[in-house]
Backbone as ProteinMPNN parsed JSONL, in Angstrom:
{"seq_chain_A": "MTIGDLAQAAGVSVETIRFYERRGLIDQPPRPYGGIRRYPGPLVRRIQFIKHAKSLGFTLTEISDMLALSADDPSTCGEIQRLAQGKLALLREKREALCFMESVLEALLADCRRHTDHSCPILEAVEEGIGGRPAKRRAPGNKGPFIRKRRKTPPLLWAGSSHLAY", "coords_chain_A": {"N_chain_A": [[114.628, 103.888, 72.82], [111.73, 101.837, 72.592], [109.017, 101.06, 74.932], [108.517, 98.395, 74.723], [110.946, 97.43, 73.611], [112.656, 98.08, 75.702], [111.637, 96.465, 77.691], [112.164, 93.911, 76.684], [114.997, 94.009, 76.453], [115.68, 94.229, 79.128], [114.638, 91.976, 80.201], [112.051, 91.754, 81.298], [108.436, 92.155, 81.633], [106.304, 94.354, 79.764], [104.296, 95.321, 81.353], [105.537, 95.149, 83.853], [107.44, 97.147, 83.694], [105.733, 99.379, 83.563], [104.551, 99.11, 86.037], [106.822, 99.55, 87.736], [107.212, 102.208, 87.048], [104.873, 103.404, 88.098], [105.331, 102.926, 90.79], [107.481, 104.58, 91.199], [110.062, 103.766, 90.833], [111.376, 103.866, 88.407], [111.713, 106.501, 86.022], [109.103, 107.815, 84.026], [109.429, 108.554, 80.685], [108.762, 111.68, 78.953], [105.984, 111.949, 76.688], [106.316, 112.661, 73.368], [104.467, 115.039, 71.407], [101.843, 113.406, 70.036], [103.431, 111.217, 69.659], [105.572, 108.353, 70.406], [106.744, 107.227, 73.545], [110.198, 107.388, 74.376], [112.617, 105.447, 75.799], [115.575, 105.734, 77.716], [118.681, 104.024, 77.04], [120.406, 103.345, 79.351], [118.522, 102.725, 81.3], [118.028, 100.071, 81.27], [119.989, 98.853, 82.862], [119.238, 99.786, 85.364], [116.754, 98.585, 85.72], [117.538, 95.962, 85.752], [119.097, 96.029, 88.067], [117.03, 96.392, 89.922], [115.697, 93.92, 89.571], [117.74, 92.097, 90.391], [118.114, 92.913, 93.057], [115.571, 92.317, 94.084], [115.674, 89.544, 93.809], [117.329, 88.969, 95.883], [115.743, 89.271, 98.008], [114.978, 91.798, 98.811], [112.542, 94.346, 99.4], [110.36, 96.306, 97.288], [110.145, 98.877, 98.311], [112.498, 99.021, 99.879], [114.341, 98.742, 97.842], [113.844, 101.037, 96.406], [114.779, 102.885, 98.271], [117.472, 102.195, 98.202], [118.099, 102.875, 95.583], [117.881, 105.587, 95.756], [120.129, 106.403, 97.074], [123.368, 107.827, 96.737], [125.997, 106.622, 94.813], [128.419, 107.779, 94.951], [128.668, 108.892, 97.44], [130.32, 108.5, 100.471], [129.08, 107.522, 102.778], [127.099, 105.905, 101.876], [127.704, 103.148, 101.495], [127.804, 102.173, 104.101], [125.075, 102.516, 104.84], [123.86, 100.815, 103.07], [124.935, 98.418, 103.896], [123.82, 98.187, 106.484], [121.128, 97.885, 105.766], [121.276, 95.499, 104.349], [122.165, 93.791, 106.373], [119.92, 93.814, 108.056], [118.06, 92.602, 106.334], [119.232, 90.102, 106.094], [119.006, 89.131, 108.698], [116.205, 88.939, 108.849], [115.737, 87.052, 106.889], [116.966, 84.865, 108.084], [115.298, 84.504, 110.281], [112.938, 83.737, 108.942], [113.819, 81.39, 107.808], [114.221, 79.853, 110.133], [111.546, 79.71, 111.03], [110.455, 78.264, 108.917], [111.858, 75.853, 109.206], [110.844, 75.056, 111.645], [108.152, 74.649, 110.98], [108.49, 72.565, 109.157], [109.453, 70.51, 110.899], [107.228, 70.204, 112.527], [105.306, 69.251, 110.684], [106.599, 66.889, 109.842], [106.45, 65.488, 112.26], [103.698, 65.287, 112.58], [103.06, 63.674, 110.353], [104.438, 61.404, 111.076], [102.89, 60.692, 113.301], [100.535, 60.033, 111.931], [101.278, 57.677, 110.676], [101.536, 55.973, 112.825], [99.097, 55.941, 113.893], [96.021, 54.301, 114.592], [93.224, 54.355, 114.746], [90.19, 55.78, 113.261], [90.383, 58.515, 113.108], [91.979, 61.56, 112.124], [95.174, 62.534, 112.795], [96.469, 64.833, 111.84], [94.428, 66.62, 111.022], [93.222, 66.898, 113.52], [95.267, 68.111, 115.058], [95.588, 70.538, 113.661], [93.022, 71.574, 114.002], [92.981, 71.922, 116.762], [94.908, 73.807, 117.042], [98.068, 74.629, 116.414], [101.149, 75.103, 118.051], [100.284, 76.764, 120.09], [98.472, 78.549, 119.074], [95.313, 78.757, 118.726], [92.985, 77.577, 116.317], [90.664, 79.601, 114.418], [87.191, 79.252, 114.793], [83.758, 78.719, 113.898], [80.856, 78.803, 115.941], [78.753, 75.898, 116.329], [76.31, 75.764, 113.806], [76.32, 78.493, 113.531], [76.541, 81.22, 111.437], [77.776, 83.497, 111.63], [80.379, 85.771, 112.866], [83.783, 84.507, 113.347], [84.794, 82.47, 116.108], [87.035, 81.786, 118.791], [88.242, 78.602, 119.558], [88.654, 77.157, 122.696], [91.449, 75.746, 124.188], [92.105, 72.664, 125.863], [94.371, 71.581, 126.779], [97.682, 72.51, 127.95], [99.055, 75.446, 126.345], [101.575, 75.068, 125.16], [101.959, 72.422, 124.642], [101.442, 69.853, 122.41], [98.43, 68.552, 121.545], [97.66, 65.253, 122.32], [100.14, 64.18, 121.703], [103.177, 63.044, 122.76], [105.729, 63.445, 122.006], [106.486, 65.854, 120.947], [107.035, 69.107, 121.714], [106.486, 72.564, 121.949]], "CA_chain_A": [[114.001, 102.615, 72.656], [110.322, 101.841, 73.043], [108.783, 100.327, 76.167], [108.677, 96.986, 74.387], [112.362, 97.181, 73.444], [113.227, 98.122, 77.04], [111.249, 95.258, 78.437], [112.88, 92.77, 76.102], [116.356, 94.113, 76.852], [115.827, 94.047, 80.603], [114.103, 90.635, 80.604], [110.839, 91.876, 82.073], [107.276, 92.485, 80.791], [105.935, 95.789, 79.598], [103.544, 95.663, 82.529], [106.466, 95.333, 84.942], [107.959, 98.485, 83.538], [104.639, 100.321, 83.931], [104.433, 98.996, 87.516], [107.918, 100.3, 88.295], [106.939, 103.66, 86.822], [103.861, 103.802, 89.057], [105.985, 102.885, 92.099], [108.481, 105.585, 91.251], [111.417, 103.204, 90.741], [111.975, 104.43, 87.196], [110.988, 107.651, 85.51], [108.414, 107.691, 82.734], [109.847, 109.633, 79.841], [107.621, 112.414, 78.401], [105.555, 111.524, 75.361], [106.282, 113.782, 72.387], [103.136, 115.26, 70.892], [101.47, 112.397, 69.028], [104.514, 110.216, 69.428], [105.8, 107.235, 71.327], [107.801, 107.51, 74.539], [111.498, 106.77, 74.159], [113.352, 105.202, 77.031], [117.072, 105.714, 77.566], [119.374, 102.729, 77.191], [120.894, 103.036, 80.697], [117.451, 102.28, 82.119], [118.098, 98.593, 81.332], [120.778, 98.487, 84.037], [118.439, 100.14, 86.534], [115.725, 97.552, 85.88], [118.279, 94.749, 86.158], [119.43, 96.257, 89.475], [115.781, 96.107, 90.653], [115.476, 92.459, 89.521], [118.747, 91.444, 91.221], [117.791, 93.196, 94.46], [114.419, 91.522, 94.434], [116.088, 88.125, 93.966], [118.023, 88.827, 97.209], [114.725, 89.403, 99.069], [114.635, 93.194, 99.142], [111.244, 94.807, 98.964], [110.431, 97.456, 96.342], [110.446, 100.069, 99.142], [113.908, 98.977, 100.19], [115.063, 98.976, 96.552], [113.681, 102.458, 96.14], [115.726, 103.565, 99.167], [118.802, 101.943, 97.74], [118.291, 103.652, 94.363], [117.977, 106.983, 96.067], [121.426, 106.694, 97.626], [124.376, 108.14, 95.745], [127.135, 105.712, 94.85], [129.567, 108.603, 95.223], [128.675, 109.293, 98.848], [131.029, 107.473, 101.284], [128.199, 106.945, 103.787], [126.166, 104.988, 101.206], [128.048, 101.749, 101.73], [127.331, 101.772, 105.446], [123.635, 102.439, 104.855], [123.486, 99.608, 102.329], [125.305, 97.284, 104.741], [122.795, 98.051, 107.518], [119.945, 97.384, 105.109], [121.54, 94.105, 104.03], [122.179, 93.04, 107.626], [118.533, 93.641, 108.461], [117.468, 91.622, 105.426], [119.804, 88.799, 106.438], [118.35, 88.708, 109.932], [114.843, 88.56, 108.52], [115.759, 85.751, 106.158], [117.291, 83.789, 109.051], [114.056, 84.232, 111.0], [112.052, 83.017, 108.063], [114.331, 80.014, 107.699], [113.911, 79.216, 111.358], [110.126, 79.425, 111.011], [110.224, 77.202, 107.943], [112.423, 74.648, 109.82], [109.864, 74.677, 112.672], [106.958, 74.083, 110.288], [108.91, 71.289, 108.646], [109.525, 69.525, 111.961], [105.845, 69.911, 112.93], [104.697, 68.423, 109.637], [107.197, 65.572, 109.963], [105.919, 64.818, 113.446], [102.299, 64.981, 112.267], [103.044, 62.575, 109.471], [104.812, 60.231, 111.862], [101.698, 60.305, 114.05], [99.587, 59.367, 111.049], [101.753, 56.299, 110.425], [101.372, 55.172, 114.056], [97.68, 56.086, 114.306], [95.26, 53.13, 114.185], [91.778, 54.531, 114.644], [89.777, 56.39, 111.99], [90.545, 59.955, 113.137], [93.192, 62.015, 111.456], [95.988, 63.369, 113.714], [96.788, 66.149, 111.254], [93.249, 67.446, 111.206], [92.975, 67.168, 114.938], [96.214, 69.096, 115.493], [95.239, 71.832, 113.034], [91.815, 72.04, 114.653], [93.331, 72.344, 118.123], [95.795, 74.955, 117.009], [99.485, 74.201, 116.617], [102.033, 76.116, 118.592], [99.599, 77.667, 121.034], [97.585, 79.499, 118.387], [94.096, 78.078, 118.383], [92.321, 77.923, 115.029], [89.392, 80.243, 114.551], [86.106, 78.359, 114.416], [82.451, 79.226, 114.147], [80.04, 77.964, 116.839], [77.931, 75.044, 115.512], [75.127, 76.392, 113.284], [76.503, 79.914, 113.461], [77.1, 81.694, 110.216], [78.324, 84.813, 111.967], [81.839, 85.885, 112.942], [84.526, 83.398, 113.892], [85.112, 82.48, 117.543], [88.191, 80.955, 119.078], [87.964, 77.408, 120.367], [89.558, 77.112, 123.784], [92.251, 74.513, 124.304], [92.024, 72.019, 127.163], [95.773, 71.266, 127.173], [98.509, 73.717, 127.986], [99.304, 75.93, 124.977], [102.862, 74.671, 124.585], [101.959, 70.985, 124.368], [100.639, 69.467, 121.271], [97.46, 67.643, 122.078], [97.756, 63.864, 121.879], [101.451, 63.802, 121.298], [104.144, 63.14, 123.852], [107.084, 63.563, 121.5], [106.803, 67.136, 120.371], [106.596, 70.263, 122.491], [106.907, 73.808, 121.283]], "C_chain_A": [[112.619, 102.666, 73.173], [110.198, 101.048, 74.313], [108.959, 98.799, 75.905], [110.109, 96.567, 74.238], [113.048, 97.136, 74.824], [112.883, 96.858, 77.795], [111.998, 94.046, 77.937], [114.366, 92.804, 76.577], [116.64, 93.845, 78.297], [115.327, 92.679, 81.08], [112.857, 90.712, 81.493], [109.643, 92.139, 81.095], [107.068, 93.987, 80.728], [105.173, 96.21, 80.871], [104.399, 95.872, 83.749], [107.091, 96.715, 84.877], [106.957, 99.555, 83.984], [104.464, 100.28, 85.456], [105.561, 99.752, 88.189], [107.803, 101.787, 88.16], [105.935, 104.152, 87.873], [104.421, 103.832, 90.494], [107.114, 103.918, 92.248], [109.929, 105.035, 91.162], [112.134, 103.61, 89.466], [111.047, 105.562, 86.715], [110.293, 107.347, 84.193], [108.848, 108.842, 81.847], [108.591, 110.39, 79.272], [107.262, 111.864, 77.018], [105.555, 112.742, 74.449], [104.836, 113.891, 71.829], [102.87, 114.266, 69.778], [102.494, 111.307, 68.784], [104.562, 109.166, 70.5], [106.946, 107.604, 72.269], [109.064, 106.758, 74.128], [112.205, 106.682, 75.462], [114.826, 105.157, 76.781], [117.65, 104.359, 77.766], [119.841, 102.386, 78.565], [119.779, 102.55, 81.66], [117.442, 100.739, 82.217], [118.854, 98.176, 82.574], [120.04, 98.773, 85.289], [117.418, 99.038, 86.756], [116.392, 96.256, 86.262], [118.712, 94.8, 87.583], [118.208, 95.875, 90.337], [115.531, 94.615, 90.71], [116.471, 91.721, 90.417], [118.474, 91.658, 92.668], [116.593, 92.435, 94.939], [114.775, 90.064, 94.684], [116.852, 87.893, 95.268], [117.041, 89.028, 98.341], [114.383, 90.832, 99.452], [113.294, 93.566, 98.614], [111.4, 95.984, 97.987], [110.696, 98.754, 97.118], [111.918, 100.122, 99.439], [114.773, 99.251, 98.935], [114.994, 100.445, 96.193], [114.638, 103.244, 96.993], [117.118, 103.372, 98.666], [119.087, 102.768, 96.476], [118.464, 105.129, 94.644], [119.362, 107.393, 96.599], [122.442, 106.934, 96.44], [125.565, 107.2, 95.912], [128.443, 106.474, 95.16], [129.715, 109.013, 96.645], [129.287, 108.201, 99.684], [130.066, 106.807, 102.327], [127.188, 105.908, 103.16], [126.456, 103.536, 101.52], [127.612, 101.289, 103.134], [125.844, 101.662, 105.559], [123.155, 101.169, 104.183], [123.807, 98.368, 103.203], [124.276, 97.107, 105.894], [121.482, 97.459, 106.968], [120.081, 95.873, 104.843], [121.61, 93.248, 105.286], [120.804, 92.811, 108.176], [117.806, 92.592, 107.626], [117.939, 90.228, 105.785], [119.147, 88.279, 107.714], [116.965, 88.27, 109.693], [114.821, 87.239, 107.788], [116.127, 84.6, 107.108], [116.063, 83.484, 109.938], [113.064, 83.428, 110.222], [112.491, 81.586, 107.905], [114.043, 79.203, 108.945], [112.415, 78.836, 111.417], [109.796, 78.269, 110.068], [110.734, 75.838, 108.504], [111.412, 74.128, 110.868], [108.678, 74.023, 112.017], [107.273, 72.713, 109.72], [108.894, 70.19, 109.741], [108.12, 69.171, 112.47], [105.168, 68.989, 111.909], [105.302, 67.024, 109.656], [106.61, 64.804, 111.127], [104.467, 64.401, 113.226], [102.208, 63.741, 111.351], [103.46, 61.254, 110.161], [103.683, 59.725, 112.73], [100.708, 59.577, 113.207], [100.001, 57.887, 110.831], [101.514, 55.419, 111.606], [99.901, 55.087, 114.459], [96.852, 54.919, 113.761], [93.771, 53.359, 114.045], [91.443, 55.386, 113.4], [89.917, 57.909, 112.019], [91.883, 60.333, 112.494], [93.95, 62.96, 112.376], [96.284, 64.776, 113.135], [95.612, 67.12, 111.414], [92.99, 67.846, 112.612], [93.983, 68.222, 115.443], [95.957, 70.503, 114.916], [94.015, 72.443, 113.704], [92.108, 72.601, 116.048], [94.194, 73.615, 118.089], [97.219, 74.474, 117.372], [100.295, 75.357, 117.125], [101.359, 77.111, 119.456], [98.723, 78.683, 120.402], [96.343, 78.741, 117.926], [93.512, 78.531, 117.058], [91.011, 78.669, 115.317], [88.312, 79.307, 114.061], [84.772, 79.139, 114.646], [81.729, 78.23, 115.149], [79.105, 77.142, 115.943], [76.645, 75.791, 115.129], [75.221, 77.904, 113.132], [77.14, 80.313, 112.137], [77.723, 83.092, 110.41], [79.825, 84.811, 112.088], [82.511, 84.63, 113.585], [84.706, 83.572, 115.4], [86.354, 81.645, 117.712], [87.815, 79.792, 119.911], [89.057, 77.382, 121.433], [90.224, 75.691, 123.903], [92.175, 73.988, 125.687], [93.46, 71.714, 127.671], [96.552, 72.566, 127.256], [98.93, 74.142, 126.601], [100.602, 75.442, 124.352], [103.01, 73.156, 124.384], [101.029, 70.686, 123.231], [99.737, 68.313, 121.695], [97.658, 66.264, 121.471], [99.142, 63.444, 121.465], [102.41, 64.021, 122.452], [105.584, 63.448, 123.325], [107.43, 64.941, 120.923], [106.216, 68.236, 121.254], [107.187, 71.527, 121.86], [107.646, 74.724, 122.284]], "O_chain_A": [[112.32, 103.435, 74.087], [111.164, 100.418, 74.744], [109.469, 98.052, 76.741], [110.485, 95.479, 74.675], [113.896, 96.282, 75.084], [113.731, 96.258, 78.454], [112.428, 93.223, 78.745], [114.911, 91.797, 77.029], [117.688, 93.31, 78.661], [115.567, 92.282, 82.22], [112.635, 89.843, 82.337], [109.843, 92.317, 79.894], [107.59, 94.757, 81.534], [105.376, 97.306, 81.394], [104.052, 96.681, 84.61], [107.252, 97.376, 85.903], [107.304, 100.503, 84.689], [104.253, 101.318, 86.083], [105.313, 100.521, 89.117], [108.233, 102.543, 89.031], [106.135, 105.21, 88.469], [104.022, 104.668, 91.305], [107.639, 104.093, 93.347], [110.89, 105.769, 91.393], [113.362, 103.691, 89.441], [109.839, 105.581, 86.95], [110.866, 106.678, 83.333], [108.658, 110.001, 82.215], [107.516, 109.805, 79.137], [108.122, 111.38, 76.282], [104.879, 113.733, 74.723], [104.1, 112.905, 71.805], [103.535, 114.255, 68.743], [102.412, 110.569, 67.803], [103.707, 109.101, 71.383], [107.952, 108.193, 71.872], [109.003, 105.645, 73.606], [112.387, 107.678, 76.162], [115.287, 104.619, 75.775], [117.153, 103.596, 78.596], [119.705, 101.23, 78.966], [120.085, 102.017, 82.726], [116.89, 100.187, 83.169], [118.434, 97.256, 83.276], [120.21, 98.026, 86.253], [117.238, 98.597, 87.891], [115.827, 95.503, 87.056], [118.715, 93.78, 88.272], [118.323, 95.15, 91.325], [115.19, 94.084, 91.767], [116.076, 90.802, 91.135], [118.578, 90.723, 93.461], [116.575, 91.95, 96.07], [114.274, 89.429, 95.612], [117.005, 86.753, 95.706], [117.424, 88.969, 99.509], [113.564, 91.045, 100.347], [112.92, 93.165, 97.512], [112.475, 96.576, 97.892], [111.401, 99.633, 96.624], [112.54, 101.17, 99.269], [115.805, 99.918, 99.009], [115.975, 101.027, 95.729], [115.262, 104.185, 96.503], [117.905, 104.318, 98.699], [120.187, 103.298, 96.317], [119.108, 105.845, 93.877], [119.721, 108.57, 96.578], [122.36, 106.34, 95.365], [126.071, 107.01, 97.018], [129.436, 105.877, 95.578], [130.794, 109.451, 97.044], [128.823, 107.062, 99.624], [130.259, 105.646, 102.689], [126.533, 105.154, 103.88], [125.532, 102.768, 101.787], [127.123, 100.174, 103.318], [125.353, 100.806, 106.296], [122.204, 100.525, 104.625], [123.041, 97.404, 103.233], [123.916, 95.977, 106.224], [120.826, 96.647, 107.621], [119.158, 95.092, 105.072], [121.164, 92.101, 105.274], [120.522, 91.739, 108.711], [117.03, 91.794, 108.152], [117.154, 89.28, 105.784], [118.776, 87.108, 107.79], [116.543, 87.28, 110.29], [113.963, 86.396, 108.05], [115.642, 83.481, 106.94], [115.83, 82.33, 110.298], [112.415, 82.534, 110.765], [111.668, 80.671, 107.871], [113.672, 78.032, 108.866], [112.085, 77.723, 111.827], [108.97, 77.411, 110.379], [110.101, 74.804, 108.29], [111.162, 72.926, 110.961], [108.239, 72.956, 112.445], [106.447, 71.802, 109.782], [108.384, 69.091, 109.523], [107.84, 68.018, 112.8], [104.511, 68.025, 112.301], [104.567, 66.05, 109.496], [106.305, 63.617, 111.009], [104.053, 63.314, 113.627], [101.367, 62.868, 111.567], [102.932, 60.178, 109.882], [103.506, 58.519, 112.901], [100.089, 58.615, 113.662], [99.159, 56.989, 110.809], [101.304, 54.218, 111.437], [99.522, 54.248, 115.276], [96.972, 54.583, 112.583], [93.106, 52.637, 113.302], [92.324, 55.674, 112.59], [89.593, 58.551, 111.02], [92.784, 59.506, 112.354], [93.465, 64.042, 112.707], [96.336, 65.763, 113.868], [95.765, 68.256, 111.864], [92.591, 68.976, 112.894], [93.597, 69.132, 116.178], [96.095, 71.51, 115.61], [93.957, 73.649, 113.947], [91.55, 73.622, 116.452], [94.182, 74.399, 119.038], [97.491, 73.995, 118.473], [100.131, 76.485, 116.661], [101.832, 78.244, 119.554], [98.254, 79.601, 121.075], [96.339, 78.15, 116.846], [93.54, 79.714, 116.721], [90.34, 78.41, 116.316], [88.478, 78.641, 113.039], [84.692, 80.061, 115.458], [81.985, 77.026, 115.163], [78.693, 77.633, 114.892], [75.974, 76.371, 115.982], [74.279, 78.53, 112.646], [78.186, 79.778, 111.769], [78.131, 83.751, 109.453], [80.496, 83.965, 111.496], [81.863, 83.832, 114.263], [84.762, 84.695, 115.899], [86.686, 80.858, 116.826], [87.117, 79.963, 120.91], [90.236, 77.559, 121.127], [89.592, 74.648, 123.73], [92.179, 74.773, 126.635], [93.686, 71.608, 128.877], [96.143, 73.589, 126.708], [99.147, 73.286, 125.743], [100.716, 75.406, 123.127], [104.077, 72.68, 123.997], [99.934, 71.242, 123.141], [100.197, 67.259, 122.136], [97.806, 66.124, 120.256], [99.277, 62.365, 120.889], [102.43, 65.098, 123.049], [106.508, 63.675, 124.105], [108.551, 65.158, 120.463], [105.009, 68.263, 121.498], [108.285, 71.502, 121.305], [108.078, 75.816, 121.917]]}, "name": "protein", "num_of_chains": 1, "seq": "MTIGDLAQAAGVSVETIRFYERRGLIDQPPRPYGGIRRYPGPLVRRIQFIKHAKSLGFTLTEISDMLALSADDPSTCGEIQRLAQGKLALLREKREALCFMESVLEALLADCRRHTDHSCPILEAVEEGIGGRPAKRRAPGNKGPFIRKRRKTPPLLWAGSSHLAY"}
């Protein structure tokens, strides 16, 4: 099958197949003299494996490692389980970080609803640095490198808010 046929059968673009070839995830078949490369049919399953693994959050490097393992080797399952457990732990960390960001944004929006003067609590909080990480700023009139603005409040307290601490 041609690269176009393979792409259509696997549900990816031709450029994706070329990218996978460059990354070493799939082999590029030799081009016959003056002819068109022919891809083997079983390559569709390999590309679908890559797509499915990506949908679970695995990186292309991790997928490459998975593809290198032999399904016939008894130790393969243990290696894949360790890889999956590491991925699950990472996903849980990301979920925790997203929940934290959600709660901060909810609190900032609540401050906006209670705020009566003309300043914006969201801009102030971002300017001050949320979570103890000050925002990078340039000194007034300076077009050079960024400098860090120093916080006057303790790093674990959100300036101007008594209801949210990190």
